[in-house]
C-alpha positions in Angstrom: 5.6 -36.7 55.9 2.5 -34.8 56.9 3.3 -35.5 60.5 6.9 -34.3 60.1 5.8 -31.0 58.5 3.2 -30.5 61.2 5.9 -31.1 63.9 8.3 -28.7 62.2 5.6 -26.1 61.9 4.6 -26.4 65.5 8.3 -26.2 66.6 8.9 -23.0 64.5 5.7 -21.5 65.9 6.8 -22.3 69.4 10.2 -20.7 68.8 8.6 -17.6 67.2 6.2 -17.2 70.2 8.9 -17.7 72.8 11.1 -15.2 70.9 8.4 -12.7 70.8 7.6 -13.1 74.5 11.3 -12.7 75.4 11.5 -9.6 73.2 8.5 -8.1 74.9 9.9 -8.9 78.4 13.2 -7.1 77.4 11.3 -4.0 76.3 9.2 -4.1 79.5 12.4 -4.1 81.5 13.9 -1.2 79.5 10.8 0.9 79.8 10.6 0.2 83.5 14.1 1.6 84.2 13.8 5.4 85.0 15.8 7.6 82.7 19.1 8.8 84.1 19.3 12.5 84.4 22.4 14.1 82.8 24.6 15.8 85.4 25.1 19.5 85.0 28.7 20.3 83.9 31.1 21.6 86.5 31.3 25.4 86.3 33.6 28.1 87.7 31.5 28.2 90.8 32.9 24.8 91.8 36.4 25.1 90.4 37.7 28.6 91.2 36.9 28.4 94.9 39.3 25.5 95.1 42.1 27.6 93.5 41.3 30.5 95.7 41.6 28.2 98.8 44.7 26.3 97.6 46.7 28.3 95.1 46.3 32.1 95.4 48.9 32.4 98.2 51.4 31.9 95.3 49.3 32.9 92.3 47.0 35.6 93.5 46.8 39.3 94.2 49.9 39.6 96.4 52.1 37.1 94.7 52.1 35.8 91.2 55.0 33.4 91.0 56.0 32.6 87.4 53.7 35.5 86.3 50.6 33.3 86.8 47.4 34.4 88.3 44.8 31.7 89.1 41.9 33.8 90.3 39.9 34.0 87.1 39.5 31.9 83.9 40.8 34.8 81.8 44.0 35.1 83.9 44.5 31.3 83.6 44.1 31.3 79.9 46.5 34.3 79.6 48.9 32.2 81.7 52.4 33.1 83.0 55.9 32.6 81.8 55.4 28.9 81.0 52.1 29.5 79.1 48.4 28.9 79.8 47.4 27.2 83.0 45.1 24.8 81.2 44.0 23.6 77.8 40.3 23.9 77.4 38.7 20.5 77.1 42.0 18.6 77.7 42.7 18.1 81.4 45.5 15.6 80.7 47.4 18.3 78.6 46.9 21.1 81.1 49.9 22.4 82.9 48.0 23.2 86.1 46.8 19.6 86.4 50.4 18.3 85.8 51.8 20.5 88.5 49.2 19.4 91.0 49.4 15.7 90.3 53.2 15.7 90.3 53.1 17.5 93.7 55.2 20.3 92.4 52.5 22.7 93.5 52.3 23.6 96.2 56.1 23.1 96.9 56.9 20.9 99.9 58.6 23.8 101.7 55.4 25.9 101.7 53.0 23.2 103.1 51.4 24.4 106.3 52.7 27.9 105.8 50.0 30.5 106.0 47.3 27.7 105.6 48.7 26.3 102.4 47.7 22.6 101.8 47.7 20.2 98.9 44.7 19.9 96.6 42.6 17.0 97.7 41.6 14.1 95.4 38.0 15.3 95.2 39.0 18.8 94.5 41.4 17.6 91.7 38.5 15.7 90.1 36.4 18.8 90.2 39.2 20.8 88.4 39.6 18.0 85.9 35.9 17.9 85.2 35.8 21.7 84.8 38.6 21.7 82.2 37.3 18.7 80.4 33.9 20.4 80.1 35.6 23.3 78.4 35.9 25.4 81.6 32.3 26.8 81.3 31.6 30.1 83.0 28.0 30.5 84.2 26.7 33.9 85.2 24.7 34.0 88.3 21.1 35.1 88.0 20.2 37.4 90.8 16.5 38.1 91.1 15.7 41.6 92.3 14.2 41.7 95.7 11.1 43.8 96.0 11.5 46.5 98.7 8.7 47.5 100.9 8.1 51.3 100.3 7.7 51.8 104.1 11.2 50.5 104.6 12.4 53.6 102.6 11.1 55.7 105.4 13.8 54.4 107.8 16.4 57.0 108.8 19.2 55.1 107.2 17.7 55.7 103.7 17.4 59.4 104.3 19.8 62.0 103.0 21.8 63.3 105.9 20.9 66.9 106.9 22.2 69.2 109.6 19.5 69.7 112.2 18.8 73.0 113.9 20.7 73.5 117.1 18.1 73.5 119.9 17.7 76.3 122.5 18.1 75.3 126.1 17.6 77.1 129.4 21.2 76.5 130.5 22.6 78.3 127.5 25.7 79.3 129.5 26.7 75.6 129.5 26.7 75.4 125.7 30.3 75.6 124.4 29.6 73.9 121.1 26.4 72.7 119.2 26.8 69.2 120.7 26.3 70.5 124.2 22.9 71.9 123.2 21.6 68.4 122.1 23.0 66.8 125.2 21.5 69.4 127.5 18.1 69.1 125.8 18.1 65.3 126.4 19.2 65.7 130.0 16.5 68.4 130.6 13.8 66.0 129.3 14.8 63.6 132.1 15.2 66.3 134.8 19.0 66.3 134.6 21.7 68.8 133.8 25.5 69.0 133.6 27.4 68.5 136.8 29.1 71.6 138.2 32.5 72.4 136.9 35.5 71.5 139.1 38.9 72.9 139.5 41.9 71.8 137.5 43.4 69.7 140.3 40.2 67.6 140.6 40.3 67.1 136.8 43.9 66.1 137.0 43.1 63.5 139.7 40.3 62.1 137.6 42.4 61.8 134.5 45.3 60.3 136.4 43.1 57.7 138.0 41.5 56.8 134.6 44.9 56.5 132.9 47.1 54.9 135.5 44.8 53.8 138.3 46.9 55.8 140.7 46.6 59.3 142.2 48.8 62.1 140.8 52.2 62.6 142.5 53.1 65.8 144.2 55.1 67.0 141.2 52.1 66.7 139.0 49.8 68.3 141.5 51.9 71.2 142.5 54.5 71.8 139.8 52.4 71.4 136.7 49.0 72.2 135.3 47.2 70.1 132.9 47.0 71.6 129.4 44.0 71.9 127.2 41.5 71.2 130.0 
């Protein structure tokens, strides 16, 4: 009897020890597995570009078939003649998803017109994920960029002002203020305006520039260019 009890006690101890060891091994495996990071929910930054690319030809600024605009979340919730475009949190009950999956949108006759193509499977999953997540809208955080104070000295940041018209030696060639600036720049390089020519020479130059041909006799003899 004593031997039997001793045997049972030793067997129970063995089972208890083995169970404890297995339990410890399981916990070791659990702790060794790295935690899985939760994926960020799909936002309007992923979903709306798909609609802008695939749907706004018929539901955008220029055309809103059925009174539906798909450019913003607010417009989609407002919906069109058939109601809201989607039910927040319920992709399977959303009219927009039904229309895409049934291939009713875009219609077959519009495919390949003005770049219209069907929503791809990956894009459809993105739209579904967005609606299922409650169609979250995340505002972009734009950090201000520090501006170098010296950059403000660039002429493009200056208030436009009318400069003084310069005085030039060949004042007789100045017919408007722009001539004065041009003549000053030419003078700094030792240049000046070319001598004026007669109207016939001007006519030949204009005709060559416009037609590549010399003026005919009627233009040269019977007419004078106006406004030259």
